[in-house]
N, C-alpha and C positions, 0 to 999 in steps of 0.2 A: 451277848453281842451288842445289845443296844447300848447307846451312850447313857451315862448316869442321869442326864437331865431329861431323857425322853420318858414320858409317862405311858404305861400300858393303858389301853383304852377299850371301852365298850360303846362310847359315843364321843362326839367331837364338839359338843356345845361350847365348852370353855375355850377350846382352841379357836373355833370360829369367831367367837366374841373378841379374842385378843388379836387375831391376825388379819381378819378380813376387813374390807372397807366398813365404815361405821354404819352404813345403811344396808348392810347385807342381812338377810334373814332366810328362813325356810318357809315355803308356802305350804298349803294344806296337803299337797301331794309329796312333800318332802324335798322338793327341788330348791336349790339355792337360787335366791333372787337378789340382784344387785341393781340399785337405781330403778326398781320397779319392773325389771325384766328378768325372767327366769333363764337359767343357763341352757335348757333344752331349746328354747326359742332362739337364743343367741347362736348356738351351734348350728341349728337348722338354717338360719338366715345367712350366717357368715362363715361357716365351716370351722374346722379345728386344724391345728392349734389356733388359738385366738387370744390376743391381748384385749382385756376388758378394763376400761378405766372409768371409775365413778367420778363424774364431774362434781357432784355435790361434795364428796369426800375431799377431792383436790381443793376445791374452793374453801372449804371449812378449814383445812390445814393451813392454807396460805393466809387466811384471815387471822388464824390463831397466832402465827408467828408475828405478823405485822402488829397486831393489837398488843400482844404480850411485850414485845420489845419497845414499842412506842410508849407504853405505860411505864415500863421499868426505868427508862432513861429520861422521862419527863420529870421536871420541866427544864432540865439542864440542856438537853439537846434533842435533835430529831434523829430518826433511824430509817435507813433504807434497807429493805429486804430484797435480796437478789435471788431469783429463781434460777436453778442450775439447768441451763439448756442442755448440757451434756447428758443429764440423767434421762430426759426424754423431751423432745421438742417437736411440735407441729404448729401450724399456723393457728389452729383452734386453741391449743394449750397456751400459746403465747398470748392470745387474746384473753383467756381466763386469768392468767397471771396479772396482766395489766389491769383488768377489771377489778381485781382484788387489791390493787394498790401496790403491786410488786414491780421491781425492776427485773431485768433479764440478763443473766451472765452467759456469755458465749465464749467458746474456746477455739474457734477457727473462723475463716472467712465464710464457710458454708453455713455454720450456725448463725453467724451475723446476718447473712442474706436471708435465712429463714425467719429470724426474729423481725427483721425489717418487713418482710413479706407478710408477717402476721400482724402488722400494724403497731408494733412496739415503738413508742416515740424514741427517736435516736438518743435523746438525753437520758433515757432510762436504760441504756444498754452499756454493758462493760465488755471489753475484749481481753481475754486471757490468752496464754500460750507461751511455751518456753522457746519456740523457734518460729515466731511470726515472720512471714515473708513481707517484703516491701509492698507487694500487692495487697496483702491483708491490712497492713497499717494504712496504706493509701485509701482503701475502701472505708476504713473506720474514720479517717479524717474527712473524706468527702461526705460521708453520711452525717457527720457532726455528732458522733456518739459521746456519751457522758464521761467515759473514762477508758483509757488504755492502761492495762496493768503491765508495766514494764518488768521483764524478768531478768534482764542482764544489762551490763554497761554497753555492750555492742548494740543492743536494741535501742537504748536511750539515744545513742548517736544517730542511728538511722531515723528514729522518730523526729529528732531535731532537724535533720537534713530535709526530710519529706515535708515537715510542717512549714519550714522556712520557704521551700519551693512553692508550697501551696498558698503562702501568704496568710497562715493561720497559726494559732497556738494550740498545741495538743494537751488536753487534760490528762495528766499522768499520775498513776499510783505506782509506787515502788513495791514489788513483792519481795519481802524479806523472809529469810529462813531463820527462825528463832532458836533452832536447836532443841526443840521440845519433843520428848518422847510421847507418841500417841499409841495407845493400846489398840492396835488394829492390824490387819494384814500388812506385811512388808510392802506389797505393791501399791497400797493406797494410803501409806503413811508418807507425808510430804514435807515434814519440818525437820527431819534429821539432816545432818551435814552431808552425808554421802548419797546424794540424789540430784536429780537434774533441775529441780525448780528453785527459783529465787536467788537472792543475794544474801550470803552468810553474814551474821552479826559477829562472828568470831574473827578477831584481828589476826592477820598473818604474823608468823613468828618475827619478832623484831620490828614490826611495822609501827607500833605505838611506843612513844617514849615512856620510860619507867615513871611511875607515879602520876600518870595522867588521870585527871578526874573524869575523863570521858571513856567509859568501858568499851566503846565501839570504835574508837579512833584506830585507823589502819585496817578496818574490816572492809570487805568488798561492798557491804551495804553502805557504810559511811562514805566511801569513795564515790559510789554511785549517787548518793543523795547530794553530796557536795557538788558534783558535776551537774546534776539535774537542776540545781538552783541557778546555775550560771549559763546553761545552754539556751541559745535562742530558739524560739518556737516551742519551748517546753514550759508548761505550767504545772509545777509539782503540787498536786492537791493533797497528797497524804501517803500513808503507809498501808500495806496490806500483808496479811499472813494467813496461811491456811495449813493446819497441822496434819490434815488427813481426812478420812471419811469413815463412816460407820463407827463413830466414837461415842461411848456412853459416859465415861468419867469426865467430870468438870475440870479437874486440876490442870490438864494440859492447856485448855483454852484460857484459863485465868493466868497461868504463868506466861503464856505468849503475849497476852494483853499487857501485863506488867512490863515485859521487855520492850514492847513497841512504845509504850508511854515513856519509858526511860529514854528511848531513842529520840522521841519527839522533844523531850526536855533538853537533851544534849544538843539537838539542832538549834533550839532557841538560844541556848547559852553560847554556842559557837558562832552562829550566823544571824541571830536576832530575828529568826523567822519561826512563827508558830503555825504549823500546817493545820488546815481546817478540817481534815477528814481522816478517819481511821477505820479500816475494814478488818473485822475480827475473824473473818473466814467462817467456817462452820463444819459441815460434814457430820451432822448429828445422827446418831444411830437410830435404826428402826427395828421392829420385831419381825424377824424372819421365822423364828421358832419359839417355842414356849420358854426357852432358856434366855431369851433376850428381854431386857427390862429398860426400854427407852425412857428418857426423861421428857416431861411435858414442856412445851415452850415457855410457860410461866416460870418454872424453876430454872431453866437455862438462862432466861433473860434476867431474872432477879440476881442470880449469882454473878453473871458477867457485869451487870450494871453496878453492883456493889464494888467489884474489883476495879472497874474503870474509874468510877467516881473517887474512890479512895486514892488510887494511884495518881490521878490528876491533881487532887488536892495536895498530896505530899510534894509534888513537883511545882505547885503553883501554876498549873495549866488550866485553861478553860477546857471543859469536856468537848472534844471535837464532834463533828457530825459522824455518827456511827453507821456502818453498814455491816450486814451479816449475810451469810450464804448457807441456808439450812441444808442444801444439797438434796439427797434422796428423801429427806424427811417429809417433803410435801407430796411428791408424786409416787414414791415407792409404795406406801401402804394403800394408796388409792387404786392400785391396779392388781389384777389377777391374771393368770394364764389358764385357759381351758384346754385340756387335752382329752383325747378319746383313747380308752384302754384297748390294747391289742393283745399280744401274746403274754401269757403268764407262765412262769416256771418256778418250781420249788427246788432250791439248790442246797445241798448239804455243805456246811461251813464248819471249819475247825474253830471252836470257841477258845477263848484265852485259858480256860481251866483244863484244856486237853480233851474235852468232850466234843461231840458233834451236834450241831444244831441246824435247824432249817431256816433258810431265808427265802422269802418269795420275791422274785423279780417280776415287776409289772412294767411291760413295755408300752410306751405311748407313741403317738404319731408325730412327735416333735423331738426336741432334745437340745444338744449343744448348739445347734444353729439358731435357736430362738432364745436360749439362755446359756450364755458362755461363762457365767460367773462361777459355776462349780468347777469348771476346768481351770479358770484363771486364778481363783482365790480359795479353792476348797470351800466355797460358800455353802452353808446349810439352808435348807428350805423345809417347809412342811407341806402337807396336802390333805384335802378332804374329798370324799366321794360326794359329788355335787349334783348328780342327776336324780338321786333318790336318797332317802334317809334309811340307813341301816344301823341298827343297834345290835349289840350282842358281841359275839366273838370277833376279835381283830387279830391280825397276824403281822409280825415284824416284816416290813416290806422295803424294797428298794425300787424306786421309780427310775427307769432308764429310758433313753431315747432310742432312735432307730438308726443312728449313725454307726459307721464302721470304726468305732473306737470303744475299747473297754472302759475308758474313763468318761463315756457319755452318760453321766448320771445327773438326773434332774433333782431327785430328792434322795439323799443317802440313806436316811433312816426314818421311817414313819410307820405307824400302825394303821393299816387299812382293814376294812371288814373282810373276813374270810370269804364272804359272798360276793366280793368284787368280781365283775364279769366283763367279758368282751363287750365293747361299745358303751360301757359306762363312761360318764364324764368325770374327770378329776379336775379340781381347782387347786392351783398352786398360788397361795397368797403372796403379797408383797413383791410383785414382779413389775410394778409400774416404772421403776428406775433401772436403767442400764441394760435391760433385756432387749428391747427393740434397738436401742442405740448400738449394742454390740452384736446384733444379729448378723448372720452370714448365709451364704448359699452352699455351705459344706455339703458334699454328696449331691449337690444340685437340688437341694430342697428349696422351695420357694418360701420367702419370708411371710409370716402371718400378717393378717390385717390387724389394725388397732381400731377398736370401736369404743365410743363413749356411751355411757348409759345415764339417763336422767329422766325423771318424771314419767317412767313407764315406756320410754322409747330408746332405741339405739341409733347411733349416728356413726358412720364410718369416718374416722379421722385420717387414716392411711389405708389405702386399699390393699387387698391381698396381692402379692406379687404373682405373676403367672410365669409359666415356662416360656412363653413367647417373650416376656420381658427379659429373661435371662439369655435366651438364645439370640435375641436381637443385638447383644453386645459382641457376639462371635462373628468376626468378619467373614468367615467361610459360610456360615448360615445366612448372613445378610446378603452375601453375593449371590447365593442360590435363589 
């Protein structure tokens, strides 16, 4: 019944080393310790479920991307690394990102407001979104942010109108859809044609004259770029592409970069303009289970730098200023979620060979309200017994939540000690990205706190939600 990649276990040393934050270890009593704080202390002080974020690990990963890409593209150009606010954002985390030399990418007016509240310099902020409201664009212009990533021709016209009315010029990047296949879940692949993001590089049938030297003439992307160059109030800085997220293979990124550079060369040939910036996107994969083999920032940077430099040389272009968006690769591995074990059941399951096998269901005090990725993307996770060290017999288990859904699965397949007991603490690694961001109040569960650990102390970044917080939004309760 277990997937072929899942190893049967008698201990979890190798799993912990591969998946947990880099500063995690076991103390003399066998308790998991992160950032100098053991999980028993964290659970006692802050309750469970609990998101735990290692500040040291976050900062180290941020630095590694900045340093690797700066070195790989030197001396030809400079690189900006954008932290993905949508993965997880708080005022503290925004401050960490800036302190490590990163910019911050936002995808809504709310994320923009949070980045500004966290002290991010406006010129280091980008605003994404496929359906930005006029109010969101206006907020970006008023704040003086560094870039607005335009997703459509309609948006370009509105940016122009609002910028002219404000007496300013909007710094704009055009998001293009390069038509590159990304090996990831359908819902987080963003560069194929049949989806909502960006402007396609594919010309409409009959839109380009036969024999044209410009492969993009007549495409929505070309039409938008031509219009952006002439619109008042718009300063077209460059091009942007993002092919998806949780991606391990390099080929898609390299092909997308080549297409964008060809587009830049075509713009120069047709309009005499050499745009100064190029955003290569990102969404680099992380290890959720032992089956995942993420690439390190140095190898990612080296491969992309080689591709970009060669393509620019072939077209006689200067290497533009580069920006990248590592996505979950900075905050995802820096976080874990702590759960407390509740009910356990052994269930008889029909195995593929026709036999019957036993699977243990281990219920915890959270679930799909604090980690919706399993429900949304069939995401796989792993887990370790965190409150004590147990070696010896392990049993194939499924960790499930307490919600009224059979699909409320936190970890689909994992070997846990047969001695796992009620009130034990389980740690699910690699939950720093998208878990809090996607959290909900399903079944009226309160959302967990987020705490940072560093130098032997914990700090609440986002306090635990209370029932009073939830009930306060109900007008009948408020009136009472």
